[in-house]
C-alpha positions as a LaTeX table, in Angstrom:
\begin{tabular}{lrrr}
\hline
Residue & $x$ (\AA) & $y$ (\AA) & $z$ (\AA) \\
\hline
Met1 & $-15.19$ & $-54.10$ & $-31.14$ \\
Val2 & $-17.09$ & $-54.20$ & $-28.11$ \\
Lys3 & $-13.82$ & $-54.65$ & $-26.00$ \\
Arg4 & $-12.34$ & $-51.86$ & $-27.42$ \\
Lys5 & $-15.37$ & $-49.53$ & $-26.79$ \\
Phe6 & $-15.31$ & $-50.53$ & $-23.28$ \\
Leu7 & $-10.93$ & $-49.86$ & $-23.17$ \\
Leu8 & $-11.46$ & $-46.32$ & $-24.65$ \\
Ala9 & $-14.63$ & $-45.59$ & $-22.41$ \\
Gly10 & $-12.39$ & $-46.88$ & $-19.33$ \\
Leu11 & $-9.40$ & $-44.93$ & $-20.29$ \\
Ile12 & $-11.77$ & $-41.47$ & $-20.98$ \\
Ser13 & $-13.40$ & $-41.88$ & $-17.44$ \\
Met14 & $-9.67$ & $-42.79$ & $-16.13$ \\
Ala15 & $-8.47$ & $-39.12$ & $-17.31$ \\
Val16 & $-11.02$ & $-37.44$ & $-16.35$ \\
Ser17 & $-10.90$ & $-38.56$ & $-12.96$ \\
Val18 & $-6.85$ & $-37.90$ & $-12.72$ \\
Ala19 & $-7.99$ & $-34.53$ & $-14.16$ \\
Val20 & $-10.30$ & $-33.67$ & $-11.16$ \\
His21 & $-8.26$ & $-35.25$ & $-8.78$ \\
Ala22 & $-4.82$ & $-33.22$ & $-9.76$ \\
Lys23 & $-6.66$ & $-29.98$ & $-9.51$ \\
Glu24 & $-4.50$ & $-27.96$ & $-7.05$ \\
Ile25 & $-6.70$ & $-26.20$ & $-4.44$ \\
Leu26 & $-5.36$ & $-23.26$ & $-3.13$ \\
Glu27 & $-6.51$ & $-21.53$ & 0.08 \\
Ile28 & $-6.21$ & $-18.28$ & 0.85 \\
Thr29 & $-7.03$ & $-16.50$ & 4.28 \\
Val30 & $-7.01$ & $-12.42$ & 4.47 \\
Asp31 & $-3.86$ & $-12.58$ & 6.26 \\
Asp32 & $-1.97$ & $-14.76$ & 3.21 \\
Ala33 & $-3.47$ & $-12.23$ & 0.89 \\
Val34 & $-1.84$ & $-9.27$ & 2.52 \\
Glu35 & 1.16 & $-11.02$ & 3.20 \\
Ala36 & 1.69 & $-11.81$ & $-0.66$ \\
Ala37 & 0.77 & $-8.28$ & $-1.89$ \\
Leu38 & 3.51 & $-6.77$ & 0.49 \\
Thr39 & 5.84 & $-9.22$ & $-1.09$ \\
Thr40 & 5.22 & $-8.23$ & $-4.45$ \\
Asn41 & 3.57 & $-4.93$ & $-4.57$ \\
Val42 & 5.63 & $-2.20$ & $-6.76$ \\
Ser43 & 4.48 & 0.84 & $-3.96$ \\
Val44 & 5.95 & $-1.00$ & $-1.07$ \\
Lys45 & 9.27 & $-1.98$ & $-3.12$ \\
Lys46 & 9.81 & 1.67 & $-4.36$ \\
Glu47 & 9.20 & 2.84 & $-0.95$ \\
Ser48 & 12.08 & 0.20 & 0.77 \\
Ile49 & 14.25 & 1.59 & $-2.11$ \\
Ser50 & 13.70 & 5.13 & $-0.94$ \\
Leu51 & 14.08 & 4.21 & 2.86 \\
Asn52 & 17.22 & 2.50 & 2.30 \\
Gln53 & 18.34 & 5.27 & 0.77 \\
Ala54 & 17.91 & 7.84 & 3.14 \\
Lys55 & 18.89 & 5.23 & 6.10 \\
Arg56 & 22.25 & 4.85 & 4.12 \\
Glu57 & 22.68 & 8.13 & 4.09 \\
Tyr58 & 21.89 & 8.94 & 7.49 \\
Arg59 & 23.97 & 6.42 & 9.16 \\
His60 & 26.80 & 7.51 & 6.66 \\
Ser61 & 26.48 & 11.38 & 7.74 \\
Trp62 & 29.98 & 10.91 & 9.49 \\
Asn63 & 31.90 & 11.14 & 6.49 \\
Asn64 & 30.58 & 14.83 & 5.91 \\
Phe65 & 34.05 & 15.23 & 8.59 \\
Leu66 & 36.19 & 13.06 & 6.10 \\
Pro67 & 38.64 & 14.97 & 4.34 \\
Ser68 & 38.81 & 15.35 & 0.58 \\
Val69 & 41.86 & 13.59 & $-0.18$ \\
Thr70 & 43.69 & 13.10 & $-3.69$ \\
Ala71 & 47.11 & 11.62 & $-4.51$ \\
Gly72 & 48.72 & 12.33 & $-7.78$ \\
Ala73 & 52.26 & 11.58 & $-9.51$ \\
Thr74 & 53.99 & 14.26 & $-12.24$ \\
Gly75 & 56.41 & 14.16 & $-14.53$ \\
Ala76 & 58.42 & 16.94 & $-16.32$ \\
Thr77 & 61.07 & 18.11 & $-18.39$ \\
Gln78 & 62.99 & 21.61 & $-18.64$ \\
Asp79 & 65.33 & 22.72 & $-21.00$ \\
Ser80 & 65.93 & 26.43 & $-21.13$ \\
Ser81 & 69.07 & 28.80 & $-22.47$ \\
Ala82 & 69.34 & 30.92 & $-19.56$ \\
Ser83 & 69.51 & 27.12 & $-17.21$ \\
Thr84 & 73.36 & 26.62 & $-16.04$ \\
Thr85 & 71.85 & 23.06 & $-15.22$ \\
Gly86 & 71.00 & 22.09 & $-18.69$ \\
Gln87 & 68.25 & 19.66 & $-19.47$ \\
Thr88 & 66.11 & 18.31 & $-16.74$ \\
Tyr89 & 63.92 & 15.30 & $-15.82$ \\
Ser90 & 62.06 & 15.23 & $-12.90$ \\
Leu91 & 59.28 & 12.80 & $-11.27$ \\
Thr92 & 57.57 & 13.83 & $-8.26$ \\
Gly93 & 54.45 & 11.99 & $-5.63$ \\
Ser94 & 52.10 & 13.91 & $-4.02$ \\
Val95 & 49.15 & 13.63 & $-1.40$ \\
Asn96 & 46.61 & 16.45 & $-1.02$ \\
Ala97 & 43.85 & 17.10 & 1.58 \\
Ser98 & 41.24 & 19.37 & 2.46 \\
Leu99 & 38.74 & 19.85 & 4.60 \\
Ser100 & 36.01 & 22.37 & 5.25 \\
Leu101 & 34.00 & 22.67 & 8.48 \\
Ser102 & 31.09 & 25.00 & 9.10 \\
Ala103 & 28.14 & 25.14 & 11.82 \\
Ser104 & 25.91 & 23.94 & 8.74 \\
Leu105 & 27.24 & 20.65 & 8.85 \\
Val106 & 25.18 & 19.83 & 12.36 \\
Gln107 & 22.09 & 21.37 & 10.89 \\
Lys108 & 22.85 & 18.95 & 7.44 \\
Ile109 & 23.05 & 15.50 & 9.86 \\
Lys110 & 19.67 & 16.69 & 11.28 \\
Leu111 & 18.37 & 17.23 & 7.93 \\
Leu112 & 19.28 & 13.80 & 7.21 \\
Lys113 & 18.24 & 12.36 & 10.44 \\
Glu114 & 14.53 & 13.93 & 9.38 \\
Ala115 & 14.34 & 12.40 & 6.17 \\
Tyr116 & 15.03 & 8.99 & 7.45 \\
Gln117 & 12.51 & 9.30 & 10.23 \\
Ser118 & 10.14 & 10.32 & 7.66 \\
Gly119 & 11.38 & 7.64 & 5.11 \\
Gln120 & 10.60 & 5.49 & 7.67 \\
Ala121 & 6.77 & 6.48 & 8.15 \\
Asp122 & 6.14 & 6.94 & 4.92 \\
Tyr123 & 7.16 & 3.21 & 4.31 \\
Glu124 & 5.00 & 2.11 & 7.13 \\
Asp125 & 1.80 & 4.40 & 5.78 \\
Thr126 & 2.35 & 2.65 & 2.04 \\
Val127 & 2.22 & $-0.85$ & 3.47 \\
Arg128 & $-0.91$ & 0.20 & 5.35 \\
Asp129 & $-2.53$ & 1.34 & 2.63 \\
Val130 & $-1.73$ & $-1.50$ & 0.66 \\
Glu131 & $-3.24$ & $-3.79$ & 3.37 \\
Thr132 & $-6.03$ & $-1.68$ & 3.47 \\
Thr133 & $-7.08$ & $-2.20$ & $-0.29$ \\
Val134 & $-6.04$ & $-5.87$ & $-0.16$ \\
Arg135 & $-8.52$ & $-6.62$ & 2.82 \\
Lys136 & $-11.26$ & $-4.50$ & 1.19 \\
Ala137 & $-10.66$ & $-6.70$ & $-1.99$ \\
Phe138 & $-10.28$ & $-9.73$ & $-0.23$ \\
Tyr139 & $-13.82$ & $-8.67$ & 1.62 \\
Ser140 & $-15.61$ & $-7.60$ & $-1.71$ \\
Ile141 & $-14.55$ & $-11.56$ & $-3.27$ \\
Leu142 & $-16.39$ & $-12.99$ & $-0.22$ \\
Tyr143 & $-19.27$ & $-10.49$ & $-1.03$ \\
Gln144 & $-19.41$ & $-11.66$ & $-4.53$ \\
Gln145 & $-19.10$ & $-15.06$ & $-3.29$ \\
Gln146 & $-22.05$ & $-14.77$ & $-1.44$ \\
Asn147 & $-24.02$ & $-13.41$ & $-4.08$ \\
Val148 & $-23.12$ & $-16.43$ & $-6.33$ \\
Glu149 & $-24.18$ & $-18.48$ & $-3.64$ \\
Ser150 & $-27.46$ & $-16.93$ & $-3.42$ \\
Tyr151 & $-28.30$ & $-17.33$ & $-6.79$ \\
Lys152 & $-27.34$ & $-20.87$ & $-6.87$ \\
Ala153 & $-29.82$ & $-21.31$ & $-4.13$ \\
Asn154 & $-32.40$ & $-18.94$ & $-6.37$ \\
Glu155 & $-31.64$ & $-21.55$ & $-8.97$ \\
Lys156 & $-32.54$ & $-24.39$ & $-6.90$ \\
Ser157 & $-35.99$ & $-23.07$ & $-5.81$ \\
Tyr158 & $-36.69$ & $-21.83$ & $-9.02$ \\
Glu159 & $-36.26$ & $-25.29$ & $-10.12$ \\
Lys160 & $-38.57$ & $-26.89$ & $-7.48$ \\
Gln161 & $-40.92$ & $-24.32$ & $-8.11$ \\
Tyr162 & $-41.01$ & $-25.44$ & $-11.76$ \\
Glu163 & $-40.98$ & $-28.75$ & $-11.04$ \\
Gln164 & $-44.07$ & $-28.55$ & $-8.66$ \\
Thr165 & $-46.01$ & $-26.30$ & $-11.32$ \\
Lys166 & $-45.48$ & $-29.11$ & $-13.82$ \\
Thr167 & $-46.88$ & $-31.63$ & $-11.60$ \\
Lys168 & $-49.90$ & $-29.32$ & $-10.76$ \\
Lys169 & $-50.52$ & $-28.68$ & $-14.72$ \\
Glu170 & $-50.30$ & $-32.64$ & $-15.30$ \\
Arg171 & $-52.93$ & $-32.75$ & $-12.58$ \\
Gly172 & $-54.93$ & $-29.86$ & $-14.17$ \\
Leu173 & $-54.74$ & $-27.95$ & $-10.91$ \\
Val174 & $-52.67$ & $-24.81$ & $-12.45$ \\
Pro175 & $-52.95$ & $-23.38$ & $-16.01$ \\
Glu176 & $-50.55$ & $-23.43$ & $-18.74$ \\
Leu177 & $-49.04$ & $-20.17$ & $-18.01$ \\
Asp178 & $-48.37$ & $-20.50$ & $-14.74$ \\
Leu179 & $-46.05$ & $-23.43$ & $-16.23$ \\
Leu180 & $-44.70$ & $-21.11$ & $-18.75$ \\
Thr181 & $-43.98$ & $-18.49$ & $-16.15$ \\
Ala182 & $-41.95$ & $-21.46$ & $-14.06$ \\
Glu183 & $-39.97$ & $-22.65$ & $-16.60$ \\
Val184 & $-39.04$ & $-18.33$ & $-17.76$ \\
Asn185 & $-37.96$ & $-17.87$ & $-14.35$ \\
Leu186 & $-35.85$ & $-21.14$ & $-14.04$ \\
Lys187 & $-34.09$ & $-20.09$ & $-17.30$ \\
Ser188 & $-33.69$ & $-16.45$ & $-15.92$ \\
Ala189 & $-32.20$ & $-17.70$ & $-12.90$ \\
Lys190 & $-29.84$ & $-19.76$ & $-14.52$ \\
Leu191 & $-28.93$ & $-17.20$ & $-16.69$ \\
Asp192 & $-28.10$ & $-14.97$ & $-13.58$ \\
Leu193 & $-26.00$ & $-17.13$ & $-11.78$ \\
Lys194 & $-23.94$ & $-17.53$ & $-15.02$ \\
Asn195 & $-23.37$ & $-13.94$ & $-15.20$ \\
Ala196 & $-22.75$ & $-14.01$ & $-11.35$ \\
Glu197 & $-20.28$ & $-16.47$ & $-11.71$ \\
Lys198 & $-18.28$ & $-14.67$ & $-14.67$ \\
Asp199 & $-18.44$ & $-11.65$ & $-12.73$ \\
Tyr200 & $-16.60$ & $-13.73$ & $-9.49$ \\
Tyr201 & $-14.49$ & $-15.40$ & $-11.61$ \\
Asn202 & $-13.05$ & $-11.90$ & $-13.27$ \\
Ser203 & $-12.93$ & $-10.58$ & $-9.87$ \\
Val204 & $-10.98$ & $-13.40$ & $-8.48$ \\
Ile205 & $-8.06$ & $-13.29$ & $-11.27$ \\
Asp206 & $-8.07$ & $-9.52$ & $-11.01$ \\
Phe207 & $-7.43$ & $-9.83$ & $-7.12$ \\
Leu208 & $-4.86$ & $-12.78$ & $-7.76$ \\
Asn209 & $-3.01$ & $-10.34$ & $-9.72$ \\
Glu210 & $-3.36$ & $-7.59$ & $-7.55$ \\
Ile211 & $-1.74$ & $-9.50$ & $-5.06$ \\
Gly212 & 0.98 & $-11.27$ & $-7.18$ \\
Leu213 & $-0.07$ & $-15.05$ & $-7.08$ \\
Glu214 & $-0.04$ & $-16.22$ & $-10.96$ \\
Thr215 & $-2.21$ & $-19.40$ & $-10.69$ \\
Asn216 & $-4.39$ & $-20.85$ & $-14.18$ \\
Pro217 & $-7.86$ & $-21.58$ & $-12.88$ \\
Ala218 & $-8.11$ & $-24.72$ & $-15.24$ \\
Glu219 & $-5.66$ & $-26.03$ & $-12.72$ \\
Thr220 & $-5.93$ & $-24.32$ & $-9.62$ \\
Glu221 & $-9.24$ & $-23.80$ & $-7.48$ \\
Val222 & $-8.84$ & $-21.05$ & $-5.34$ \\
Val223 & $-10.76$ & $-21.35$ & $-1.88$ \\
Phe224 & $-11.12$ & $-18.08$ & 0.18 \\
Lys225 & $-11.14$ & $-18.78$ & 3.92 \\
Gly226 & $-12.96$ & $-15.74$ & 5.50 \\
Thr227 & $-16.21$ & $-14.50$ & 6.37 \\
Leu228 & $-18.00$ & $-11.33$ & 6.47 \\
Asp229 & $-19.60$ & $-12.09$ & 9.92 \\
Asp230 & $-16.37$ & $-10.29$ & 11.04 \\
Ala231 & $-18.57$ & $-7.35$ & 10.73 \\
Asp232 & $-20.86$ & $-8.82$ & 13.25 \\
Ala233 & $-17.95$ & $-9.52$ & 15.77 \\
Phe234 & $-17.18$ & $-6.05$ & 15.76 \\
Thr235 & $-20.86$ & $-4.91$ & 15.81 \\
Glu236 & $-21.24$ & $-6.77$ & 19.02 \\
Lys237 & $-18.53$ & $-4.82$ & 20.87 \\
Lys238 & $-19.79$ & $-2.30$ & 23.26 \\
Asp239 & $-16.80$ & $-0.68$ & 23.55 \\
Glu240 & $-17.48$ & 2.87 & 24.92 \\
Pro241 & $-17.49$ & 6.21 & 22.11 \\
Pro242 & $-13.94$ & 7.55 & 22.63 \\
Thr243 & $-13.58$ & 10.95 & 24.18 \\
Lys244 & $-12.73$ & 14.12 & 22.67 \\
Glu245 & $-9.34$ & 13.95 & 23.97 \\
Lys246 & $-8.46$ & 10.36 & 22.44 \\
Ile247 & $-9.80$ & 11.42 & 19.24 \\
Asp248 & $-7.62$ & 14.34 & 19.52 \\
Glu249 & $-4.68$ & 12.42 & 20.33 \\
Leu250 & $-5.71$ & 9.97 & 17.51 \\
Val251 & $-5.91$ & 12.52 & 14.98 \\
Asp252 & $-2.41$ & 14.03 & 15.95 \\
Asn253 & $-0.86$ & 10.93 & 15.41 \\
Ser254 & $-2.47$ & 10.15 & 11.95 \\
Pro255 & $-0.47$ & 9.57 & 9.13 \\
Ser256 & $-1.58$ & 12.80 & 7.19 \\
Val257 & $-0.73$ & 14.88 & 10.33 \\
Arg258 & 2.68 & 13.28 & 10.82 \\
Ser259 & 3.27 & 13.94 & 7.20 \\
Ala260 & 2.53 & 17.49 & 7.55 \\
Lys261 & 4.41 & 17.62 & 11.14 \\
Ser262 & 7.62 & 16.06 & 9.16 \\
Glu263 & 7.41 & 18.82 & 6.45 \\
Leu264 & 6.88 & 21.49 & 8.96 \\
Ala265 & 10.20 & 20.20 & 10.63 \\
Thr266 & 12.26 & 19.87 & 7.83 \\
Ala267 & 11.23 & 23.31 & 6.47 \\
Lys268 & 12.36 & 24.73 & 9.89 \\
Leu269 & 15.92 & 22.66 & 9.73 \\
Asn270 & 16.32 & 24.01 & 6.12 \\
Lys271 & 16.13 & 27.87 & 7.71 \\
Val272 & 18.46 & 27.16 & 10.26 \\
Tyr273 & 20.84 & 25.07 & 7.51 \\
Thr274 & 20.66 & 28.01 & 4.84 \\
Ala275 & 21.16 & 30.60 & 8.05 \\
Thr276 & 24.29 & 29.27 & 9.29 \\
Ser277 & 25.59 & 29.02 & 5.55 \\
Ser278 & 25.01 & 32.20 & 4.87 \\
Tyr279 & 26.37 & 34.01 & 8.42 \\
Leu280 & 28.49 & 31.94 & 9.88 \\
Pro281 & 32.27 & 31.43 & 9.20 \\
Ser282 & 33.45 & 28.20 & 7.94 \\
Leu283 & 37.12 & 26.64 & 8.78 \\
Asn284 & 39.34 & 25.58 & 5.81 \\
Leu285 & 42.26 & 22.99 & 6.61 \\
Ser286 & 44.41 & 21.81 & 3.66 \\
Ala287 & 47.58 & 19.85 & 3.60 \\
Ser288 & 49.96 & 18.90 & 0.85 \\
Leu289 & 52.89 & 16.20 & 1.23 \\
Ser290 & 55.35 & 15.31 & $-1.40$ \\
Pro291 & 57.03 & 12.09 & $-0.09$ \\
Phe292 & 59.59 & 11.50 & $-2.86$ \\
Glu293 & 60.85 & 13.96 & $-5.79$ \\
Lys294 & 63.52 & 13.20 & $-7.73$ \\
Thr295 & 65.49 & 15.22 & $-10.53$ \\
Tyr296 & 67.69 & 14.30 & $-13.12$ \\
Tyr297 & 70.27 & 16.51 & $-14.52$ \\
Lys298 & 71.28 & 14.96 & $-17.93$ \\
Asp299 & 74.78 & 17.14 & $-18.30$ \\
Ser300 & 76.06 & 16.19 & $-14.89$ \\
Gly301 & 74.06 & 12.84 & $-14.84$ \\
Glu302 & 73.39 & 13.57 & $-11.36$ \\
Thr303 & 70.24 & 12.65 & $-9.68$ \\
Val304 & 68.61 & 14.72 & $-6.50$ \\
Asp305 & 66.00 & 13.18 & $-4.19$ \\
Ser306 & 64.16 & 15.78 & $-2.10$ \\
Asp307 & 60.99 & 15.91 & $-0.57$ \\
Ser308 & 58.37 & 18.67 & 0.74 \\
Trp309 & 55.06 & 19.38 & 2.83 \\
Ser310 & 52.75 & 22.11 & 3.50 \\
Ala311 & 49.75 & 22.87 & 5.73 \\
Ser312 & 47.51 & 25.72 & 6.10 \\
Val313 & 44.89 & 26.88 & 8.02 \\
Gly314 & 42.03 & 29.58 & 6.77 \\
Val315 & 38.40 & 30.98 & 8.27 \\
Ser316 & 36.39 & 32.46 & 5.49 \\
Ile317 & 33.65 & 34.79 & 6.28 \\
Pro318 & 30.40 & 35.15 & 3.93 \\
Leu319 & 29.56 & 38.51 & 3.92 \\
Asp320 & 26.95 & 38.82 & 1.04 \\
Gly321 & 24.43 & 37.58 & 3.43 \\
Leu322 & 24.28 & 40.76 & 5.72 \\
Val323 & 23.63 & 42.77 & 2.87 \\
Pro324 & 19.61 & 43.87 & 2.64 \\
Gly325 & 18.19 & 42.33 & $-0.70$ \\
Ser326 & 21.04 & 40.19 & $-1.24$ \\
Ala327 & 20.42 & 36.41 & $-2.68$ \\
Lys328 & 21.51 & 34.58 & 0.47 \\
Met329 & 19.27 & 36.94 & 2.75 \\
Asp330 & 16.43 & 36.28 & 0.46 \\
Ser331 & 16.93 & 32.69 & 0.46 \\
Val332 & 16.65 & 32.67 & 4.18 \\
Leu333 & 13.32 & 35.01 & 4.46 \\
Glu334 & 11.72 & 32.45 & 1.75 \\
Lys335 & 12.15 & 29.28 & 4.30 \\
Asp336 & 10.28 & 31.80 & 6.72 \\
Asp337 & 7.66 & 31.81 & 4.06 \\
Thr338 & 7.77 & 28.51 & 3.47 \\
Ile339 & 7.60 & 27.60 & 7.27 \\
Lys340 & 4.42 & 30.02 & 7.55 \\
Thr341 & 2.81 & 27.86 & 5.23 \\
Leu342 & 3.36 & 24.71 & 6.12 \\
Glu343 & 2.24 & 25.62 & 9.60 \\
Leu344 & $-1.24$ & 26.81 & 7.97 \\
Glu345 & $-1.32$ & 23.34 & 6.22 \\
Leu346 & $-0.86$ & 21.52 & 9.13 \\
Ser347 & $-3.59$ & 23.20 & 10.75 \\
Asp348 & $-6.02$ & 22.48 & 7.82 \\
Thr349 & $-4.70$ & 18.82 & 7.75 \\
Lys350 & $-5.92$ & 18.21 & 11.62 \\
Lys351 & $-9.29$ & 20.23 & 10.88 \\
Ser352 & $-9.84$ & 17.64 & 7.42 \\
Val353 & $-8.39$ & 14.60 & 9.33 \\
Arg354 & $-10.57$ & 15.10 & 12.40 \\
Thr355 & $-13.92$ & 15.71 & 10.34 \\
Gln356 & $-13.31$ & 12.39 & 8.27 \\
Val357 & $-12.74$ & 10.72 & 11.68 \\
Phe358 & $-16.32$ & 11.75 & 12.86 \\
Glu359 & $-17.85$ & 11.23 & 9.44 \\
Lys360 & $-16.43$ & 7.59 & 9.74 \\
Ile361 & $-17.39$ & 6.75 & 13.24 \\
His362 & $-21.07$ & 8.13 & 12.50 \\
Asp363 & $-20.83$ & 5.63 & 9.10 \\
Ile364 & $-20.15$ & 2.60 & 11.39 \\
Glu365 & $-22.93$ & 3.58 & 13.94 \\
Ile366 & $-25.68$ & 3.74 & 11.08 \\
Ser367 & $-23.85$ & 0.64 & 9.44 \\
Asn368 & $-24.16$ & $-1.30$ & 12.68 \\
Glu369 & $-27.81$ & $-0.26$ & 13.06 \\
Thr370 & $-28.30$ & $-1.19$ & 9.61 \\
Ile371 & $-27.08$ & $-4.53$ & 9.75 \\
Glu372 & $-29.22$ & $-5.69$ & 12.83 \\
Glu373 & $-32.12$ & $-4.36$ & 10.94 \\
Arg374 & $-31.01$ & $-6.07$ & 7.45 \\
Lys375 & $-30.43$ & $-9.13$ & 9.56 \\
Leu376 & $-33.87$ & $-8.92$ & 11.05 \\
Asn377 & $-35.76$ & $-8.55$ & 7.71 \\
Met378 & $-33.58$ & $-11.07$ & 6.00 \\
Glu379 & $-34.68$ & $-13.70$ & 8.52 \\
Leu380 & $-38.09$ & $-12.45$ & 8.37 \\
Ala381 & $-38.35$ & $-12.81$ & 4.62 \\
Lys382 & $-37.06$ & $-16.28$ & 4.71 \\
Lys383 & $-39.80$ & $-17.02$ & 7.31 \\
Thr384 & $-42.09$ & $-15.46$ & 4.77 \\
Tyr385 & $-40.98$ & $-17.61$ & 2.06 \\
Glu386 & $-41.05$ & $-20.50$ & 3.54 \\
Met387 & $-44.39$ & $-20.70$ & 4.96 \\
Thr388 & $-45.52$ & $-19.22$ & 1.42 \\
Glu389 & $-43.84$ & $-22.31$ & $-0.36$ \\
Glu390 & $-45.30$ & $-24.64$ & 1.70 \\
Ala391 & $-48.65$ & $-23.14$ & 1.24 \\
Tyr392 & $-48.16$ & $-23.06$ & $-2.59$ \\
Ser393 & $-47.40$ & $-27.04$ & $-2.00$ \\
Arg394 & $-51.04$ & $-27.33$ & $-0.38$ \\
Gly395 & $-52.67$ & $-25.06$ & $-3.11$ \\
Thr396 & $-53.34$ & $-22.25$ & $-0.92$ \\
Lys397 & $-50.97$ & $-19.62$ & $-2.42$ \\
Asp398 & $-50.36$ & $-18.96$ & $-6.30$ \\
Leu399 & $-47.16$ & $-19.13$ & $-8.08$ \\
Leu400 & $-46.66$ & $-15.34$ & $-8.12$ \\
Thr401 & $-47.03$ & $-14.90$ & $-4.63$ \\
Val402 & $-44.21$ & $-17.44$ & $-4.16$ \\
Gln403 & $-42.23$ & $-15.81$ & $-6.66$ \\
Asn404 & $-42.06$ & $-12.41$ & $-4.91$ \\
Ala405 & $-41.60$ & $-13.84$ & $-1.38$ \\
Leu406 & $-38.53$ & $-15.83$ & $-2.78$ \\
Asp407 & $-37.46$ & $-12.24$ & $-4.45$ \\
Ser408 & $-38.27$ & $-10.61$ & $-1.44$ \\
Tyr409 & $-35.98$ & $-13.40$ & 0.87 \\
Arg410 & $-33.28$ & $-13.12$ & $-1.54$ \\
Ser411 & $-32.90$ & $-9.47$ & $-2.03$ \\
Ala412 & $-32.90$ & $-9.22$ & 1.66 \\
Gln413 & $-30.43$ & $-11.70$ & 2.25 \\
Val414 & $-27.64$ & $-10.00$ & $-0.36$ \\
Glu415 & $-28.83$ & $-6.41$ & 1.39 \\
Trp416 & $-27.56$ & $-7.78$ & 4.65 \\
Arg417 & $-24.62$ & $-9.18$ & 3.24 \\
Lys418 & $-23.59$ & $-6.01$ & 1.21 \\
Glu419 & $-24.27$ & $-4.26$ & 4.74 \\
Gln420 & $-21.84$ & $-6.14$ & 6.38 \\
Tyr421 & $-19.26$ & $-5.25$ & 3.36 \\
Asn422 & $-19.73$ & $-2.04$ & 3.96 \\
Leu423 & $-19.18$ & $-1.97$ & 7.75 \\
Ile424 & $-15.84$ & $-3.68$ & 7.34 \\
Ser425 & $-15.20$ & $-1.23$ & 4.38 \\
Tyr426 & $-15.53$ & 1.72 & 7.07 \\
Val427 & $-13.66$ & 0.20 & 9.81 \\
Leu428 & $-10.52$ & $-0.82$ & 7.48 \\
Asp429 & $-10.85$ & 3.35 & 6.21 \\
Leu430 & $-11.11$ & 4.37 & 9.91 \\
Glu431 & $-8.24$ & 2.28 & 10.92 \\
Asn432 & $-6.24$ & 3.36 & 7.85 \\
Leu433 & $-7.00$ & 7.41 & 8.54 \\
Leu434 & $-6.05$ & 7.11 & 11.96 \\
Gly435 & $-2.90$ & 5.06 & 11.22 \\
Leu436 & $-3.81$ & 1.90 & 13.24 \\
Glu437 & $-2.84$ & $-1.72$ & 12.37 \\
Ser438 & $-5.00$ & $-2.89$ & 9.52 \\
Gly439 & $-7.66$ & $-5.42$ & 10.78 \\
Ser440 & $-6.89$ & $-4.24$ & 14.27 \\
Leu441 & $-10.72$ & $-3.11$ & 14.93 \\
Leu442 & $-12.18$ & $-5.96$ & 13.59 \\
Lys443 & $-10.33$ & $-8.55$ & 15.80 \\
Asn444 & $-12.07$ & $-10.36$ & 18.51 \\
\hline
\end{tabular}
């Protein structure tokens, strides 16, 4: 019986050991997360489909110069009292081609080219938006990770305080209330840690789902390889502030302004396309070929073979567009109105982007200074706590003072990390606003 108990215990121990060692470790960097998201993101896939469609239409725009070709065969029978040939049967094969050429075809091809180029830019903008979102979410995970570590350290500190207070209580150096307070603080710290771990776990699951990675947390340990200290690398840069000319150049090439410019260019091309279609003549070409025609005369039993062809060239001139108040003339005038509206919107977009750029730059400057202050405050709070804890162990400080010093230290640490995350977010938003490579300003 004893042997069986030992055997069972051994099997359980082995099973636990295998389960622990069999757990897969998944390491993810911010670039890994971006790559995974770009592979699975629905918005990127949709934009890719739209881009391929615009690319195909532009590259195949030469098909506008291909004639419309049809082939057919016709069988007929004829019998009439006035006919001298009697009942006849005929079979005819034919090929017909037609082509209409106008000056508007050139504008149509330019419109297809503009749509393709705009589609390329839209795809790049979508990719950049996804990258920015994923990078911010990744650094948010790192921030929550730091929170969890802070709560773990908090729990250990309160546990140490509880043990010290318990020893002092046994020696009669502190009242029962101090021990009870230390115990309550320890339990609160444990509960805070559990809540922080729960929030972190949920955030990890949401993040993995966002980038399209399906993992089982029970079987896989996810390790995020990165640091909020990337903010410090940006803070340490001593670049000169951008000049007005440089900012104007960046604003002019920003995604929002680029999109407004593309809309305006498309509207101008549409106006020319509509005008050429409404006012200029078009050339119409057509040809018809019947390579064979067989006719069978029933009365005589004779079969006759023949062939025929025809071709025509025509010019059509639209005149209704010249009539004041006509639908075509109004259509051209509507295009003028659209162009004027888009010009106003382009100007407004430039002003808006410029304002946002200055706001982001200001946020970054303030955050830079705040990080330095928060870091110094954290180091001071840490030193204060360590000295207070040492004094408490010697009996020259009470428990409440130690608790206050610990809370101040943890709070200062969280505020420092939070400001690091804020700076990273501001920088990523500025990159996205200006259409810069995501993460480029954070690189050393």
